[in-house]
N, C-alpha and C positions, 0 to 999 in steps of 0.2 A: 572479534573486535579489531584484530590485527589487519584483516582484509579491508575493513572499513578505513582504518587509519591510512593504509596504503593508497586506497582510492582517493582519499582526501589529499594526501600529500602529492600524488601523481597529477591531480587537478589544480594544484597550487591554491587549495582552499584553506584559508586560515581559520582555525577553530578558536572562536571567542567564547567567553563564558555563556552567553545567550545561545549560541549555536550548539555548544556542548550540552546545555540543558535540553534542547530540542532532540538531540540525538539520544540522550539518556532516556527521555520520555518514550521515544520510539523503540529503543532496546528493552525498556521495561514492559512494553506492551506488544512484544513480539506475537504475531499471529492475529492481532486486532487491526481493524480498519478504522483509523481515526480521521476525523475532519480537522481542518486547521484550528477551529474553535476549540475542539477537544484537546489538541496539542497545546494551545495557548493556556487553557485552564490548568493542565498538569505542569507545564513549564513554569507558570507563575508560582507554583509551590517551591520551586528551586530558585528562580530569579523573578522576584516580584514586579520588577519594573519592565519586564519584556513586553513588547508591543506586537500587535497582530501583524503589522507589515514585515517585521523581522521574522516571524513565524512563516508567513507565506513565502518570502524570499528564500529562507533556508530550506523549507520543504521542496520548493521547486528545484533549487540547486541540487539537493540530495537526490531527488528523482532524476535529474538530468545526468547524473553520474552513476545512476543505478544502484544507489545505496538504498533508495526507497522505491516501491512500486506505487504508481498513482493510478487510481481507478475512478471513473465517473460512475456514480450511482444516480438513479433517477430522482433523488431528493434534492437536486440542485446544487450539489457540491462534490468536489473531489474528496476521496479518502485515501489515506497513505498507510502503507505497511512496510515493514522492514523486508527488503528483498532477500530471498534465498538464493544466493549466487549458485549458478549451475543447475538449478532446478527449474524446469519449465513452469511457466506460469499456471497457477491453479485456477479453477473456475469457482463461481459463486452461486449460491441459492439465497435469494432475498425474500423474507417473509413480507407479504403484502399487508399484514396486519400490525405486527410489532416492529418491523424493520430489522429484525435480527439478520445478520449476514453469516452464513455458513460456507465454509470452504469445501470444495470437492477436490480431493487430493489426486485422483486418477486423471490423467491426461486423456480425456475421452475423444479428443479431436486429432490425435496422433495419426490415425489412418488417413483422414482427409488431408491433413498437412503433407503426409508422404505422397498422396496422389497428386496434390498441387505441385510439389517439388518434381515429381516425375514428369509433369507437363512443362517443366521449365521455369516455374515460378520460384522466387526466393522468398520463403516465408520468414518474416522477421519476428512476428509475435502473433498471438491470437488471444481472444478473451470471450468467455461464454458466461452469460448470466441467466439463471432460471428465476422466475418470479412464481412463488407458490405460497401456501399457508403452512407454517411450521406445525409440527405435531402438537405443541402446547397450545397454539392458538386454535387449531382444529378441535381440541378437547373442550376449549371454552365456549365454542359455538354450540 
């Protein structure tokens, strides 16, 4: 939490009650990939009058200062998760039936990334998504 506060302070980002509620939702859901609408529903339990525009603006700001990681999933919306500072971005498996998102913790692209850097590229980030059927959905079939 101290690193988050430091980043906010370094960015001159004032923490209001509504912004604090959004940050609390994200911290309480560490490891989950939440849409803005899901964040709104949870934040309204803390601050009932919070609006969707405030949620969007806050999520975007927190992503821009790397407190949150923002990922586009093919369901037509971004999802946000708390960023693990210093840890390379993980990859995802998305179930085509139930939509469950599972994280792959191993950085399976590190060899390719190193090859690109050896060729003179400066790799900033990478993202990999697998689309599959999860074991639970396969059993139901």
